N, CA, C and O atoms as CSV, one atom per row, in Angstrom:
chain,resi,resn,atom,element,x,y,z
A,1,UNK,N,N,4.566,-23.982,-7.442
A,1,UNK,CA,C,5.097,-22.976,-8.316
A,1,UNK,C,C,6.708,-22.416,-7.813
A,1,UNK,O,O,7.126,-22.389,-6.655
A,2,UNK,N,N,7.355,-22.042,-8.918
A,2,UNK,CA,C,8.831,-21.768,-8.545
A,2,UNK,C,C,9.167,-20.578,-7.836
A,2,UNK,O,O,8.564,-19.509,-7.920
A,3,UNK,N,N,10.103,-20.809,-7.176
A,3,UNK,CA,C,10.282,-19.455,-6.333
A,3,UNK,C,C,10.447,-18.103,-7.371
A,3,UNK,O,O,9.994,-17.023,-6.992
A,4,UNK,N,N,11.010,-18.204,-8.480
A,4,UNK,CA,C,11.153,-16.969,-9.561
A,4,UNK,C,C,9.748,-16.638,-9.955
A,4,UNK,O,O,9.273,-15.514,-10.120
A,5,UNK,N,N,9.279,-17.566,-10.053
A,5,UNK,CA,C,7.623,-17.417,-10.767
A,5,UNK,C,C,6.661,-16.518,-9.835
A,5,UNK,O,O,5.850,-15.640,-10.129
A,6,UNK,N,N,7.100,-17.125,-8.476
A,6,UNK,CA,C,6.297,-16.326,-7.460
A,6,UNK,C,C,6.768,-14.909,-7.099
A,6,UNK,O,O,5.996,-13.979,-6.869
A,7,UNK,N,N,7.870,-14.847,-7.075
A,7,UNK,CA,C,8.474,-13.412,-6.894
A,7,UNK,C,C,7.991,-12.381,-8.055
A,7,UNK,O,O,7.592,-11.246,-7.795
A,8,UNK,N,N,8.073,-12.888,-9.292
A,8,UNK,CA,C,7.881,-11.807,-10.300
A,8,UNK,C,C,5.931,-12.069,-10.056
A,8,UNK,O,O,5.270,-11.097,-10.421
A,9,UNK,N,N,5.351,-12.931,-9.653
A,9,UNK,CA,C,3.935,-12.648,-9.641
A,9,UNK,C,C,3.512,-11.438,-8.605
A,9,UNK,O,O,2.615,-10.608,-8.748
A,10,UNK,N,N,4.625,-11.632,-7.302
A,10,UNK,CA,C,4.493,-11.180,-5.792
A,10,UNK,C,C,4.785,-9.620,-6.442
A,10,UNK,O,O,4.021,-8.725,-6.081
A,11,UNK,N,N,5.622,-9.373,-7.167
A,11,UNK,CA,C,6.240,-7.642,-7.406
A,11,UNK,C,C,5.017,-7.275,-8.273
A,11,UNK,O,O,4.684,-6.092,-8.198
A,12,UNK,N,N,4.241,-8.118,-9.132
A,12,UNK,CA,C,3.186,-7.251,-10.101
A,12,UNK,C,C,1.958,-6.898,-9.001
A,12,UNK,O,O,1.378,-5.813,-8.946
A,13,UNK,N,N,1.636,-8.332,-7.938
A,13,UNK,CA,C,0.781,-7.725,-6.927
A,13,UNK,C,C,1.353,-6.250,-6.643
A,13,UNK,O,O,0.988,-5.113,-6.941
A,14,UNK,N,N,2.441,-6.819,-5.912
A,14,UNK,CA,C,2.741,-5.247,-5.016
A,14,UNK,C,C,2.672,-3.756,-5.675
A,14,UNK,O,O,2.321,-2.740,-5.076
A,15,UNK,N,N,3.120,-3.854,-7.161
A,15,UNK,CA,C,3.179,-2.597,-7.758
A,15,UNK,C,C,1.667,-2.367,-8.060
A,15,UNK,O,O,1.391,-1.171,-7.964
A,16,UNK,N,N,0.575,-3.175,-8.406
A,16,UNK,CA,C,-0.788,-2.922,-8.498
A,16,UNK,C,C,-1.343,-2.424,-7.434
A,16,UNK,O,O,-2.212,-1.555,-7.503
A,17,UNK,N,N,-0.818,-3.015,-6.111
A,17,UNK,CA,C,-1.358,-2.678,-4.564
A,17,UNK,C,C,-1.146,-1.268,-4.846
A,17,UNK,O,O,-1.969,-0.392,-5.110
A,18,UNK,N,N,0.423,-1.210,-4.714
A,18,UNK,CA,C,0.333,0.415,-4.553
A,18,UNK,C,C,-0.080,1.208,-5.193
A,18,UNK,O,O,-0.478,2.129,-4.480
A,19,UNK,N,N,-0.288,1.477,-6.652
A,19,UNK,CA,C,-1.034,2.257,-7.201
A,19,UNK,C,C,-2.374,2.248,-7.009
A,19,UNK,O,O,-2.938,3.255,-7.438
A,20,UNK,N,N,-3.096,1.392,-6.476
A,20,UNK,CA,C,-4.444,1.391,-6.103
A,20,UNK,C,C,-4.550,2.071,-4.905
A,20,UNK,O,O,-5.466,2.836,-4.606
A,21,UNK,N,N,-3.458,1.737,-4.127
A,21,UNK,CA,C,-3.489,2.521,-2.967
A,21,UNK,C,C,-3.104,4.179,-2.549
A,21,UNK,O,O,-3.435,4.992,-1.686
A,22,UNK,N,N,-2.230,4.117,-3.694
A,22,UNK,CA,C,-2.002,5.704,-3.399
A,22,UNK,C,C,-2.998,6.454,-4.304
A,22,UNK,O,O,-3.237,7.648,-4.123
A,23,UNK,N,N,-3.573,5.730,-5.283
A,23,UNK,CA,C,-5.111,6.584,-5.721
A,23,UNK,C,C,-6.293,6.631,-4.810
A,23,UNK,O,O,-7.121,7.541,-4.862
A,24,UNK,N,N,-6.358,5.581,-3.931
A,24,UNK,CA,C,-7.518,5.677,-2.965
A,24,UNK,C,C,-6.829,7.114,-1.904
A,24,UNK,O,O,-7.376,8.209,-1.771
A,25,UNK,N,N,-5.731,6.746,-1.373
A,25,UNK,CA,C,-5.451,7.595,-0.177
A,25,UNK,C,C,-5.267,8.971,-0.840
A,25,UNK,O,O,-5.757,9.856,-0.139
A,26,UNK,N,N,-4.815,9.334,-1.763
A,26,UNK,CA,C,-4.820,10.570,-2.525
A,26,UNK,C,C,-6.184,11.242,-2.699
A,26,UNK,O,O,-6.256,12.458,-2.527
A,27,UNK,N,N,-7.252,10.546,-3.024
A,27,UNK,CA,C,-8.605,10.558,-3.449
A,27,UNK,C,C,-9.639,11.319,-2.052
A,27,UNK,O,O,-10.461,12.233,-1.987
A,28,UNK,N,N,-8.915,10.156,-0.898
A,28,UNK,CA,C,-9.600,10.435,-0.031
A,28,UNK,C,C,-9.145,12.091,0.623
A,28,UNK,O,O,-9.877,13.050,0.867
A,29,UNK,N,N,-7.514,11.924,0.784
A,29,UNK,CA,C,-7.028,13.248,1.145
A,29,UNK,C,C,-7.320,14.542,0.748
A,29,UNK,O,O,-7.262,15.594,1.384
A,30,UNK,N,N,-7.746,14.237,-0.765
A,30,UNK,CA,C,-8.386,15.721,-1.740
A,30,UNK,C,C,-9.838,15.857,-0.779
A,30,UNK,O,O,-10.193,16.955,-0.351
A,31,UNK,N,N,-10.623,14.584,-0.504
A,31,UNK,CA,C,-11.723,14.916,-0.122
A,31,UNK,C,C,-11.844,15.782,1.402
A,31,UNK,O,O,-12.539,16.755,1.696
A,32,UNK,N,N,-11.061,15.148,2.050
A,32,UNK,CA,C,-10.834,15.528,3.627
A,32,UNK,C,C,-10.036,17.206,3.386
A,32,UNK,O,O,-10.130,18.047,4.280
A,33,UNK,N,N,-9.673,17.348,2.761
A,33,UNK,CA,C,-8.463,18.423,2.372
A,33,UNK,C,C,-9.571,19.974,2.230
A,33,UNK,O,O,-9.146,21.129,2.184
A,34,UNK,N,N,-10.995,19.558,2.186
A,34,UNK,CA,C,-11.982,20.714,1.842
A,34,UNK,C,C,-12.752,21.271,3.510
A,34,UNK,O,O,-13.257,22.355,3.803
A,35,UNK,N,N,-12.515,19.723,4.536
A,35,UNK,CA,C,-13.182,20.147,5.557
A,35,UNK,C,C,-12.301,20.074,6.587
A,35,UNK,O,O,-12.844,20.588,7.565
A,36,UNK,N,N,-11.154,19.670,6.868
A,36,UNK,CA,C,-10.476,19.221,7.603
A,36,UNK,C,C,-9.129,20.396,7.901
A,36,UNK,O,O,-8.514,20.850,6.936
A,37,UNK,N,N,-8.794,20.786,9.260
A,37,UNK,CA,C,-7.614,21.685,9.030
A,37,UNK,C,C,-6.221,21.090,8.835
A,37,UNK,O,O,-5.913,19.946,9.169
A,38,UNK,N,N,-5.424,21.966,8.270
A,38,UNK,CA,C,-3.867,21.161,8.036
A,38,UNK,C,C,-3.225,20.523,8.890
A,38,UNK,O,O,-2.477,19.648,8.452
A,39,UNK,N,N,-3.289,20.729,10.352
A,39,UNK,CA,C,-2.695,19.750,11.117
A,39,UNK,C,C,-3.442,18.567,11.053
A,39,UNK,O,O,-2.729,17.575,11.209
A,40,UNK,N,N,-4.753,18.299,10.859
A,40,UNK,CA,C,-5.518,16.996,10.911
A,40,UNK,C,C,-4.938,16.288,9.319
A,40,UNK,O,O,-4.716,15.085,9.182
A,41,UNK,N,N,-4.798,17.124,8.428
A,41,UNK,CA,C,-4.411,16.486,7.247
A,41,UNK,C,C,-3.049,15.895,7.236
A,41,UNK,O,O,-2.695,14.882,6.633
A,42,UNK,N,N,-2.279,16.738,8.051
A,42,UNK,CA,C,-0.821,15.838,8.458
A,42,UNK,C,C,-0.576,14.884,8.794
A,42,UNK,O,O,0.375,14.211,8.396
A,43,UNK,N,N,-1.664,14.475,9.911
A,43,UNK,CA,C,-1.930,13.349,10.797
A,43,UNK,C,C,-2.481,12.202,9.787
A,43,UNK,O,O,-2.227,10.997,9.776
A,44,UNK,N,N,-3.342,12.995,8.923
A,44,UNK,CA,C,-3.993,11.912,7.686
A,44,UNK,C,C,-3.089,11.039,6.864
A,44,UNK,O,O,-3.166,9.831,6.637
A,45,UNK,N,N,-2.077,12.077,6.410
A,45,UNK,CA,C,-1.399,11.735,5.194
A,45,UNK,C,C,-0.152,10.811,5.701
A,45,UNK,O,O,0.263,9.807,5.122
A,46,UNK,N,N,0.402,11.428,7.027
A,46,UNK,CA,C,1.457,10.373,7.963
A,46,UNK,C,C,0.904,9.112,8.298
A,46,UNK,O,O,1.599,8.097,8.258
A,47,UNK,N,N,-0.316,9.094,8.633
A,47,UNK,CA,C,-1.125,7.504,8.882
A,47,UNK,C,C,-1.072,6.732,7.449
A,47,UNK,O,O,-0.603,5.599,7.556
A,48,UNK,N,N,-1.336,6.991,6.537
A,48,UNK,CA,C,-1.650,6.600,5.328
A,48,UNK,C,C,-0.173,6.266,5.059
A,48,UNK,O,O,0.021,5.073,4.827
A,49,UNK,N,N,0.772,6.961,5.042
A,49,UNK,CA,C,2.160,6.832,4.810
A,49,UNK,C,C,2.603,5.890,5.374
A,49,UNK,O,O,3.514,5.353,4.743
A,50,UNK,N,N,2.332,5.385,6.413
A,50,UNK,CA,C,2.790,4.255,7.131
A,50,UNK,C,C,1.970,3.018,7.129
A,50,UNK,O,O,2.459,1.907,7.332
A,51,UNK,N,N,0.668,3.240,6.887
A,51,UNK,CA,C,-0.615,1.739,7.037
A,51,UNK,C,C,-0.233,1.132,5.795
A,51,UNK,O,O,-0.463,-0.076,5.848
A,52,UNK,N,N,0.243,1.477,4.733
A,52,UNK,CA,C,0.274,0.970,3.312
A,52,UNK,C,C,0.967,-0.623,3.413
A,52,UNK,O,O,0.647,-1.519,2.632
A,53,UNK,N,N,1.843,-0.772,4.381
A,53,UNK,CA,C,2.706,-1.526,4.252
A,53,UNK,C,C,2.236,-2.936,5.155
A,53,UNK,O,O,2.629,-4.093,4.998
A,54,UNK,N,N,1.284,-2.410,6.119
A,54,UNK,CA,C,1.095,-3.932,6.774
A,54,UNK,C,C,0.128,-5.006,6.256
A,54,UNK,O,O,0.044,-6.096,6.822
A,55,UNK,N,N,-0.686,-4.651,5.050
A,55,UNK,CA,C,-1.285,-5.677,4.035
A,55,UNK,C,C,-0.501,-6.490,3.633
A,55,UNK,O,O,-0.775,-7.670,3.411
A,56,UNK,N,N,0.612,-5.946,3.482
A,56,UNK,CA,C,2.073,-6.614,2.643
A,56,UNK,C,C,2.784,-7.488,3.158
A,56,UNK,O,O,3.839,-7.803,2.607
A,57,UNK,N,N,2.465,-7.956,4.082
A,57,UNK,CA,C,3.513,-9.027,5.025
A,57,UNK,C,C,2.938,-9.871,4.555
A,57,UNK,O,O,3.785,-10.529,3.951
A,58,UNK,N,N,1.671,-10.465,4.382
A,58,UNK,CA,C,1.276,-11.993,3.922
A,58,UNK,C,C,1.855,-12.107,2.398
A,58,UNK,O,O,2.223,-13.183,1.928
A,59,UNK,N,N,1.886,-11.109,1.817
A,59,UNK,CA,C,2.589,-11.328,0.315
A,59,UNK,C,C,3.987,-11.131,0.546
A,59,UNK,O,O,4.502,-11.665,-0.437
A,60,UNK,N,N,4.923,-10.672,1.280
A,60,UNK,CA,C,6.191,-10.923,1.665
A,60,UNK,C,C,6.434,-12.414,1.776
A,60,UNK,O,O,7.267,-12.956,1.048
A,61,UNK,N,N,5.769,-13.052,2.618
A,61,UNK,CA,C,6.215,-14.531,3.138
A,61,UNK,C,C,5.491,-15.386,2.192
A,61,UNK,O,O,5.525,-16.613,2.282
A,62,UNK,N,N,4.945,-14.862,1.434
A,62,UNK,CA,C,4.472,-15.932,0.402
A,62,UNK,C,C,5.470,-15.747,-0.513
A,62,UNK,O,O,5.918,-16.781,-1.011
A,63,UNK,N,N,5.919,-14.750,-0.855
A,63,UNK,CA,C,7.010,-14.517,-2.030
A,63,UNK,C,C,8.261,-15.454,-1.618
A,63,UNK,O,O,8.731,-16.381,-2.278
A,64,UNK,N,N,8.597,-15.068,-0.606
A,64,UNK,CA,C,9.953,-15.804,0.178
A,64,UNK,C,C,9.746,-17.242,0.548
A,64,UNK,O,O,10.771,-17.820,0.909
A,65,UNK,N,N,8.701,-17.904,0.536
A,65,UNK,CA,C,8.502,-19.311,0.906
A,65,UNK,C,C,9.359,-20.230,-0.203
A,65,UNK,O,O,9.413,-20.091,-1.425
A,66,UNK,N,N,9.926,-21.092,0.549
A,66,UNK,CA,C,10.936,-22.112,-0.082
A,66,UNK,C,C,10.155,-23.219,-0.412
A,66,UNK,O,O,9.271,-23.304,0.440
A,67,UNK,N,N,10.048,-24.188,-1.316
A,67,UNK,CA,C,9.483,-25.562,-1.397
A,67,UNK,C,C,10.571,-26.180,-1.917
A,67,UNK,O,O,10.540,-27.387,-2.156
């Protein structure tokens, strides 16, 4: 697969992943908001705002691989 095609496909996967991740994090956060105090929600949303990047490392490596 050409680098340009791989990067275009990778960008599509990245955007799809981000939309799904945000929807899931928002749904879980809304469900937790009914049961947890505000300080716990702050921790949850801070963690959710950081954790999203870790599964993308292999995607970025694949997108930048040269053949």
